[in-house]
N, C-alpha and C positions, 0 to 999 in steps of 0.2 A: 656499230656492232649491236647496240641495244635493239635496233629495229629487227635484226635477224632473230635475236633471242626472244623478243616479244612475239614475232610471228610464230616461232616454234611453240611458245607457251599457248598462244591463241589456238594453234592447230591441235595441240594436245588436248586442251580443254574442250574444244569443239568436238574432238573425237569421243571424249567421254560422254558429252551431251548426246551425240548420235547413238552411241552404243546403249545408252540407258533409256532412249526414247521408246516409249511403249511399255516400259517396266514400271517406272514411277515418275510421275510428272514432277515431283519434288526434287528427285535426283537430277533430272534434266535441267530444272531451273537452277539448281546449285552449280552445275557445270557451267551454265551460261553466265552465272554471276562471277565464277572464278575466271572465266575467259575475259569478262569485262574488267576485272581487277588487274589481270595480266596486262591488258592494254593500257591501263592507267598508271601502273607502277613498274617501270623498267627494273632490270637487275640491279640490286644494291640501292634502289630508291633514288638513283640519280639519272639525269638525262645526259647522254653523251652524243650530242649532235655533231655530225661530220661537218667540217668547214666547207662552205660553199665555194665554188671556183672564184678565184680572185681575192679571197679573204687574206688580209695581211696577217701573217703568222708571227713575225718578229722583225725588229729593226736594230741593227748594231752599227756602231761607229768606231773607227780606229783612227787615233790621232798621233800614233807613234810617240815621238819625243815631246809632243805637245805643241809643236810649231807647224802642224799642217801635214796632210797626206792626201794622196789621190789614188783611187783604185782604177785599174785599166783592164783587168781580165779576171774571169771567175771560172772554176771547174768543180764538178762534184765527183766524189769517189764512186767507184762502180757499185758499191752497196747502197749509196745514197745517204750514208750516215754522216759524212763530213763534207763541208764545202770549203774550197781553198780560193783565196782572193790575193791578187798580187798587183803591185803598182809602185808608187814612190812615196817616200816619207822624208821630211826635213830632218837633218841630223841635229844633234844636241847643240852644236856650235852655230847652227843656223847659217852655215856657209855653203851647204850643198845638199843634194838629194841622194838617198840610197834606195836600193831595192827594198821593198817591204812586202812580206808574204805572211798571210794570216790564215789559220785554220779555225773553223767554227763547227760546233755541233749543229748538224743540219736541222735537227728537230727543235732545239731550244735557242740556238744562236749563241750559246756559251762559247767564249774564246778558248780554244784548246792550246794553241801556241802562236807566237809571232816571231818572225826572224827577219833580220836585215842582211843584205849583202853590200859590202863597202868596196869600192873600186881601189886599185892600187894607186890611181892618180888622185888629184885634188879636186877634180870636177864632180859633176853630178852623174847619177845613174838612174835609169828608168826601166823598170820591168814592164814589158808589153804583153806577155802571154804566159799562161799557165796550163799544164796538162798533167793528168794522173795516169800512172801505169795501169794496165789491165787488171793486175792483181791487187791494186789499191795500196801497194806498199810504198811507192815512191812518187814524189811530186817534183815536177820539173818546171822551172821558170826561165825565161830568156828576155833579152832586151838590149839596151845600149848602155855602155859603161865606159867611163873615162879611163884611158890608159896613161901610163907615165909619159910617153913621148909619141903616142900613136893616135891621138884624138879619141873618137869614140870607137869602141870595139864591141863585137858580139860578146855577151857574157851569159853563159848558160849554167844554171845551178840546180843540183839535185838535192832534195831533202827527204829524210825519213818521214813518211806521211803521218805516223803516229806521234813521234816526239818532236819533229822539226829539226832534228840533228842534220847538219850539212854533211852530205856524203861526198860531193865533189863539186868543183867549179872549173869551167873551162872557158877560155877566151879565144876569139878569132880576130886577127888583124889582117885585113885584105892587102893585096899587093900595092895599093896606092898609099898605104900607111896614113890613111885619113879616116873619114867617116864610115863606120860600119854599124848598121842598125838592124838588129834582129827583131822581126815583127810577129812571127808566128812559129808554132812548133806542134809536133804530134809524136805519138808513140806507136811502134809496130804492134801488130796483133799479138805477137808472142811476148811483148814487153822487153825484148832484148836490145832494141835500138830506139834512140830518140832522134828525131829529125828537126832541124831548125832552118828557117829561111828568113830572108830580109833583103837588104840592099847594101852594097859595098863598093867603095870607090876602087877602080882598077888602076893599072899602071898608066893608062892613058887619061886618067883623071875624070872618067865618066863612070856613072853608076852601072852596076850589074846585079842581076839576081845572084845571090850566093846562098847555096843550100848545102848543109853539112849534116852528116850522119855521125852520131856518137854511140859508143857502147853504153847502154843504159846503166850498167852496173858499175863501170869504172870511169866513164867519161872519156875513154880513149877515142880519138878521132878516127873514123873509118874511111870516110871519103869527103871530098869537097867538089861541088860542081858549080860553075859560074856560067851565067847566060848574059851576054852583053846588052848594054843599052836598055836598062829597065830597073824597076824597083819592085820586088816581090812583097806582097802584103798578107798573103794567106796560104796555109798549107793544110793538106788533109792526107790521111793514110787509109788505103782500102782495108776494110776489116777482113777481107777474104784472101786477097792476093798480096797485100803488103806494099802495093804500088804507092809511090809518093807523088802527090800532085801539088804544084805551086802555081800561083797566079798573081798578077799585079798589073803594072802600067801597060797601056796598049792592049788591054784585055788578052794578054799573052799568057797561055796556060801550058805548063810543061809537066810531063810525066817521067818519073825516074823509077827504075826497078829498085825494090826495097832490099 
C-alpha cells in the first residue's frame, strides 16, 4: 500500500514543481526536495512491504488430546478469512482415533475452534474431506467411522463455521454391512445440498462407488446412487449446473444430476 501512497505523493510534489517552474527556481527546488522526502519516508514513517510469493506467513500445529493427530484435508471460507482443517486425533484414553476439525484465522493462524466427532462404536474414526458452504456459514466433513455392529460407515458432520457447534451428523451403512469409507464431498452452488462419495461393500461383498445427497440444512438423505465394482475417491460439483461428478478406480467417471 505504501508504494501507491508514495507514488501519489511523488506525483503531487512533481506537479507542484512543474507548475512553479519558470516562476521561482527556489519554489521548484523546494517541491523537488519534498518529492524526494516523500520517496524516503512512507506514510506513518514505517515500511510495509508486501510478502513475496512463497513467503511463509505462519505455522500452526494441533495435537488434540496431546497424543497425536493427523490432518488429511483443508478448505478455505469463501471470504478467505477462515481456513478449516480436518483429519484424526487420538482420544484421551489413547484407545482410538476421532474426527478432529479445526478452524484457524487465515491471516494470523489463531485457532478459532476445534471439534471432535466420536463414533458410536469403540473403534477409530478418520475424517478424509472438508468443504465449506457457498455462504461460508457451514462446514461439512466426512470420512470413515466405526459403527456398533456394521464395521466402518460413512459419517458426515455439519458444523457452524463461526462457532464450531455441531448442526447434524449422518451415517451410511451399505448393503454389505461392512466397510464403507467416504473419501470426498462437495456442496451445490445454492448451498442447499451436500454430496458425499466413496466406496462401500455391497451385498455381493464387492466394493461399489456410493454417492449420497444430503439436505445441507438438516442432514436428511435425499438420494443414494451406487455404481458396482469400483472405489470412488474424488467428487466435484459444477458451479453453474449443479451436476455432480465422481471418479475413482479404473479411471471411471460418473455424472449425476444435482
